[in-house]
Structures are given as C-alpha cells and as structure tokens.
C-alpha beads as a LAMMPS data file, in Angstrom:
LAMMPS data file: protein, C-alpha beads

194 atoms
193 bonds

1 atom types
1 bond types

-500.0 500.0 xlo xhi
-500.0 500.0 ylo yhi
-500.0 500.0 zlo zhi

Masses

1 110.0

Atoms # bond

1 1 1 -30.116 106.258 -227.137
2 1 1 -27.637 105.039 -224.646
3 1 1 -28.887 106.764 -221.482
4 1 1 -32.617 106.837 -220.905
5 1 1 -33.769 110.433 -220.343
6 1 1 -35.410 111.425 -217.099
7 1 1 -39.138 111.773 -217.855
8 1 1 -39.777 115.467 -218.489
9 1 1 -42.463 115.711 -215.823
10 1 1 -40.057 114.193 -213.257
11 1 1 -37.255 116.717 -213.818
12 1 1 -35.975 118.724 -210.891
13 1 1 -38.325 121.761 -210.743
14 1 1 -35.476 124.242 -211.154
15 1 1 -34.188 122.459 -214.252
16 1 1 -37.713 122.141 -215.656
17 1 1 -38.183 125.894 -215.269
18 1 1 -34.813 126.630 -216.899
19 1 1 -35.528 124.342 -219.835
20 1 1 -38.963 125.825 -220.414
21 1 1 -37.449 129.322 -220.409
22 1 1 -34.804 128.172 -222.898
23 1 1 -37.431 126.658 -225.172
24 1 1 -39.402 129.922 -225.093
25 1 1 -36.373 131.888 -226.349
26 1 1 -35.423 129.336 -229.021
27 1 1 -32.243 128.449 -227.157
28 1 1 -33.419 124.839 -226.876
29 1 1 -35.144 123.133 -229.767
30 1 1 -35.462 119.680 -228.185
31 1 1 -35.512 118.447 -224.611
32 1 1 -34.169 114.887 -224.846
33 1 1 -30.502 115.868 -224.364
34 1 1 -31.509 118.175 -221.515
35 1 1 -33.371 115.335 -219.836
36 1 1 -30.130 113.334 -219.874
37 1 1 -28.002 116.261 -218.691
38 1 1 -30.444 116.641 -215.765
39 1 1 -28.964 113.530 -214.112
40 1 1 -26.105 115.808 -213.000
41 1 1 -27.898 118.938 -211.781
42 1 1 -24.851 121.124 -211.100
43 1 1 -23.482 120.499 -214.589
44 1 1 -26.931 121.010 -216.126
45 1 1 -27.253 124.389 -214.410
46 1 1 -23.715 125.388 -215.417
47 1 1 -24.393 124.437 -219.033
48 1 1 -27.674 126.338 -219.065
49 1 1 -26.050 129.430 -217.536
50 1 1 -23.200 129.389 -220.049
51 1 1 -25.578 128.972 -222.948
52 1 1 -27.809 131.818 -221.701
53 1 1 -24.783 134.099 -221.483
54 1 1 -23.679 133.360 -225.033
55 1 1 -26.803 132.446 -227.047
56 1 1 -27.098 135.065 -229.821
57 1 1 -25.055 137.531 -227.768
58 1 1 -21.483 137.134 -228.930
59 1 1 -19.265 139.332 -231.071
60 1 1 -19.556 136.966 -234.035
61 1 1 -23.312 137.376 -234.380
62 1 1 -26.108 134.803 -234.476
63 1 1 -25.595 133.670 -238.094
64 1 1 -21.859 133.058 -237.700
65 1 1 -22.370 131.242 -234.404
66 1 1 -25.060 129.077 -235.984
67 1 1 -22.812 128.212 -238.943
68 1 1 -20.078 127.224 -236.473
69 1 1 -22.524 125.144 -234.399
70 1 1 -23.945 123.243 -237.369
71 1 1 -20.530 122.717 -238.974
72 1 1 -19.126 121.298 -235.744
73 1 1 -22.207 119.085 -235.392
74 1 1 -21.707 117.706 -238.893
75 1 1 -18.008 116.975 -238.376
76 1 1 -18.637 115.345 -235.013
77 1 1 -21.670 113.254 -235.943
78 1 1 -24.206 115.040 -233.748
79 1 1 -27.547 114.265 -235.384
80 1 1 -29.750 116.409 -233.124
81 1 1 -27.587 119.510 -233.591
82 1 1 -27.086 118.916 -237.316
83 1 1 -30.834 118.849 -237.840
84 1 1 -31.867 121.860 -235.741
85 1 1 -31.751 125.506 -236.869
86 1 1 -31.577 128.385 -234.399
87 1 1 -31.203 131.235 -236.888
88 1 1 -33.619 131.902 -239.725
89 1 1 -30.835 133.100 -242.047
90 1 1 -29.408 129.571 -242.331
91 1 1 -30.720 127.903 -245.475
92 1 1 -30.544 124.314 -246.680
93 1 1 -27.953 125.525 -249.210
94 1 1 -25.790 126.921 -246.403
95 1 1 -25.887 123.601 -244.593
96 1 1 -25.356 121.431 -247.687
97 1 1 -22.055 123.134 -248.579
98 1 1 -20.425 123.160 -245.161
99 1 1 -18.349 120.020 -245.372
100 1 1 -17.713 119.802 -249.081
101 1 1 -17.208 123.300 -250.460
102 1 1 -15.833 125.860 -248.048
103 1 1 -15.119 128.183 -250.977
104 1 1 -18.788 128.350 -251.958
105 1 1 -19.840 131.954 -252.695
106 1 1 -22.885 131.309 -250.491
107 1 1 -20.610 132.263 -247.596
108 1 1 -18.979 135.623 -246.922
109 1 1 -15.194 135.746 -246.667
110 1 1 -15.460 135.848 -242.872
111 1 1 -17.741 132.802 -242.888
112 1 1 -15.409 130.866 -245.201
113 1 1 -12.414 131.521 -242.970
114 1 1 -14.377 130.675 -239.815
115 1 1 -15.624 127.410 -241.351
116 1 1 -12.049 126.469 -242.334
117 1 1 -11.013 127.102 -238.737
118 1 1 -13.885 124.926 -237.448
119 1 1 -12.907 122.138 -239.852
120 1 1 -9.316 122.178 -238.666
121 1 1 -10.326 122.323 -234.999
122 1 1 -12.481 119.222 -235.598
123 1 1 -10.125 117.164 -237.757
124 1 1 -6.562 118.468 -237.293
125 1 1 -6.121 121.206 -234.707
126 1 1 -2.328 120.881 -235.064
127 1 1 -2.679 122.430 -238.525
128 1 1 -3.868 125.721 -237.040
129 1 1 -0.676 127.703 -237.236
130 1 1 0.599 131.287 -237.308
131 1 1 -0.527 131.710 -240.905
132 1 1 -4.075 130.605 -240.060
133 1 1 -4.252 133.144 -237.239
134 1 1 -2.843 135.878 -239.512
135 1 1 -5.480 134.971 -242.089
136 1 1 -8.228 135.192 -239.484
137 1 1 -6.776 138.521 -238.303
138 1 1 -7.380 139.966 -241.782
139 1 1 -11.161 139.700 -241.312
140 1 1 -11.681 139.297 -237.528
141 1 1 -10.614 141.277 -234.488
142 1 1 -8.503 139.501 -231.880
143 1 1 -11.562 139.391 -229.613
144 1 1 -13.581 137.726 -232.379
145 1 1 -10.818 135.167 -232.976
146 1 1 -10.779 134.300 -229.274
147 1 1 -14.578 133.959 -229.330
148 1 1 -14.377 131.819 -232.483
149 1 1 -11.965 129.485 -230.709
150 1 1 -13.991 129.329 -227.498
151 1 1 -17.316 128.762 -229.268
152 1 1 -15.815 126.127 -231.550
153 1 1 -14.147 124.293 -228.655
154 1 1 -17.393 124.289 -226.653
155 1 1 -19.390 122.969 -229.605
156 1 1 -16.865 120.262 -230.499
157 1 1 -16.985 118.782 -227.014
158 1 1 -20.756 118.931 -226.720
159 1 1 -21.275 117.498 -230.215
160 1 1 -18.973 114.580 -229.528
161 1 1 -20.809 113.914 -226.258
162 1 1 -24.184 114.077 -228.064
163 1 1 -22.852 111.580 -230.621
164 1 1 -21.848 109.230 -227.785
165 1 1 -25.360 109.505 -226.323
166 1 1 -26.851 108.449 -229.706
167 1 1 -30.014 110.484 -229.083
168 1 1 -31.868 109.379 -232.240
169 1 1 -31.247 105.651 -231.768
170 1 1 -34.263 103.393 -231.415
171 1 1 -32.259 100.767 -229.505
172 1 1 -33.003 100.061 -225.876
173 1 1 -31.016 102.361 -223.559
174 1 1 -27.813 100.937 -222.140
175 1 1 -28.509 102.758 -218.885
176 1 1 -32.185 102.735 -217.887
177 1 1 -33.874 105.506 -215.919
178 1 1 -33.725 104.986 -212.181
179 1 1 -34.714 107.915 -209.938
180 1 1 -32.010 106.850 -207.451
181 1 1 -29.384 107.678 -210.096
182 1 1 -30.447 111.327 -210.431
183 1 1 -27.866 113.711 -208.967
184 1 1 -26.317 110.827 -207.024
185 1 1 -22.766 109.725 -206.296
186 1 1 -21.873 106.052 -206.574
187 1 1 -20.728 105.907 -202.946
188 1 1 -24.086 107.266 -201.770
189 1 1 -26.016 104.662 -203.756
190 1 1 -23.734 101.842 -202.588
191 1 1 -24.164 102.852 -198.942
192 1 1 -27.952 103.068 -199.338
193 1 1 -28.005 99.575 -200.870
194 1 1 -26.177 98.033 -197.854

Bonds

1 1 1 2
2 1 2 3
3 1 3 4
4 1 4 5
5 1 5 6
6 1 6 7
7 1 7 8
8 1 8 9
9 1 9 10
10 1 10 11
11 1 11 12
12 1 12 13
13 1 13 14
14 1 14 15
15 1 15 16
16 1 16 17
17 1 17 18
18 1 18 19
19 1 19 20
20 1 20 21
21 1 21 22
22 1 22 23
23 1 23 24
24 1 24 25
25 1 25 26
26 1 26 27
27 1 27 28
28 1 28 29
29 1 29 30
30 1 30 31
31 1 31 32
32 1 32 33
33 1 33 34
34 1 34 35
35 1 35 36
36 1 36 37
37 1 37 38
38 1 38 39
39 1 39 40
40 1 40 41
41 1 41 42
42 1 42 43
43 1 43 44
44 1 44 45
45 1 45 46
46 1 46 47
47 1 47 48
48 1 48 49
49 1 49 50
50 1 50 51
51 1 51 52
52 1 52 53
53 1 53 54
54 1 54 55
55 1 55 56
56 1 56 57
57 1 57 58
58 1 58 59
59 1 59 60
60 1 60 61
61 1 61 62
62 1 62 63
63 1 63 64
64 1 64 65
65 1 65 66
66 1 66 67
67 1 67 68
68 1 68 69
69 1 69 70
70 1 70 71
71 1 71 72
72 1 72 73
73 1 73 74
74 1 74 75
75 1 75 76
76 1 76 77
77 1 77 78
78 1 78 79
79 1 79 80
80 1 80 81
81 1 81 82
82 1 82 83
83 1 83 84
84 1 84 85
85 1 85 86
86 1 86 87
87 1 87 88
88 1 88 89
89 1 89 90
90 1 90 91
91 1 91 92
92 1 92 93
93 1 93 94
94 1 94 95
95 1 95 96
96 1 96 97
97 1 97 98
98 1 98 99
99 1 99 100
100 1 100 101
101 1 101 102
102 1 102 103
103 1 103 104
104 1 104 105
105 1 105 106
106 1 106 107
107 1 107 108
108 1 108 109
109 1 109 110
110 1 110 111
111 1 111 112
112 1 112 113
113 1 113 114
114 1 114 115
115 1 115 116
116 1 116 117
117 1 117 118
118 1 118 119
119 1 119 120
120 1 120 121
121 1 121 122
122 1 122 123
123 1 123 124
124 1 124 125
125 1 125 126
126 1 126 127
127 1 127 128
128 1 128 129
129 1 129 130
130 1 130 131
131 1 131 132
132 1 132 133
133 1 133 134
134 1 134 135
135 1 135 136
136 1 136 137
137 1 137 138
138 1 138 139
139 1 139 140
140 1 140 141
141 1 141 142
142 1 142 143
143 1 143 144
144 1 144 145
145 1 145 146
146 1 146 147
147 1 147 148
148 1 148 149
149 1 149 150
150 1 150 151
151 1 151 152
152 1 152 153
153 1 153 154
154 1 154 155
155 1 155 156
156 1 156 157
157 1 157 158
158 1 158 159
159 1 159 160
160 1 160 161
161 1 161 162
162 1 162 163
163 1 163 164
164 1 164 165
165 1 165 166
166 1 166 167
167 1 167 168
168 1 168 169
169 1 169 170
170 1 170 171
171 1 171 172
172 1 172 173
173 1 173 174
174 1 174 175
175 1 175 176
176 1 176 177
177 1 177 178
178 1 178 179
179 1 179 180
180 1 180 181
181 1 181 182
182 1 182 183
183 1 183 184
184 1 184 185
185 1 185 186
186 1 186 187
187 1 187 188
188 1 188 189
189 1 189 190
190 1 190 191
191 1 191 192
192 1 192 193
193 1 193 194
C-alpha cells in the first residue's frame, strides 16, 4: 500500500467509535482504508456520515446498490471493494458476469440497464445521452435515476482513490506512518520543525 495506515488502536477515539459502529452494521467490511482516511479527520467523519445516511437506505434497494458498487469497483480496479460483499443476494455468478455479459438473464431488466449506465459512467460518460436517460426512465423513476447517478459517481471516485492507495500491495508504503502527520496541515508541521 502506498500510505501506511494509522494503527487501529491509535485512531482518534471518535473515528474508532464510528468505525466500530460501522463494522457492527456491516457497513464496513475492512478497516485498512478507514485507517488511511483517518489522517484527515473532517473528511473521514464526512465520509462516514454520508455512508450512514445511504447504506442500504436508498430508493434503489440494497441489491441494486451493491451491484453498482461492485461493478464500479471492477471497472476502476478497486481490489478491496471488488472482493467484499455487503448484500447476501449477490452471488459469485452475479459478480462474474458484470463486466462481460450485461445481457445475462441473471440480472433483472432494471439491473441490466443500471449496470450499462455504470459501465458508461466509468468508461465513457459522454456516451450517456438522451436515449440512455429515456431507456432508464422506462424502468426507473426520475428520483431513482438521480440516485443511480449520485451513487455511481460517489463509488467511481472512491474506487479510483482506493486503487491509487493500492491497499492489497505488499510493497513498503511510500508514505510511512508518523503521528505528526495525522490531521495536520503542512504549514503547521513546517512551523513546528523550525
């Protein structure tokens, strides 16, 4: 991994409590990314709050959201998210077909259209045109389409960031853990060093 995680027992107490609560609900399946996000406490809290507000609570339903999450993870090279499952209805067959056969009868019509949308958002968002939105409107409400876009956009960004972090790498971290770097601005560290 490229940034060494903060040791779990050295996390800010508020973040530790949040992460434990998220693990208890199944919202978080691994802590390593969270231990990296904890370097920037305000962003870590904001991310946790957003995830709590949306985890298994949206209009699309838990299965659809999980299909979107895993599909985005696969397109964007996010190993940790590709390998975790947060909904028991997602089978190995569901996951195996995501990138190669979007017409697989394993998926409902709504799922097929959503997965096509996710693919285009990941690889060619300019191809999402009026016809694509009309097609989505045949099986989704406008509110669901907006949620599909928001959820997909959130996942794409986080999956690309997770890929950059290279969580599963066994290489030495590029940036080693230093408690002075936690929730710190560069100017503050530079002044302290003088």
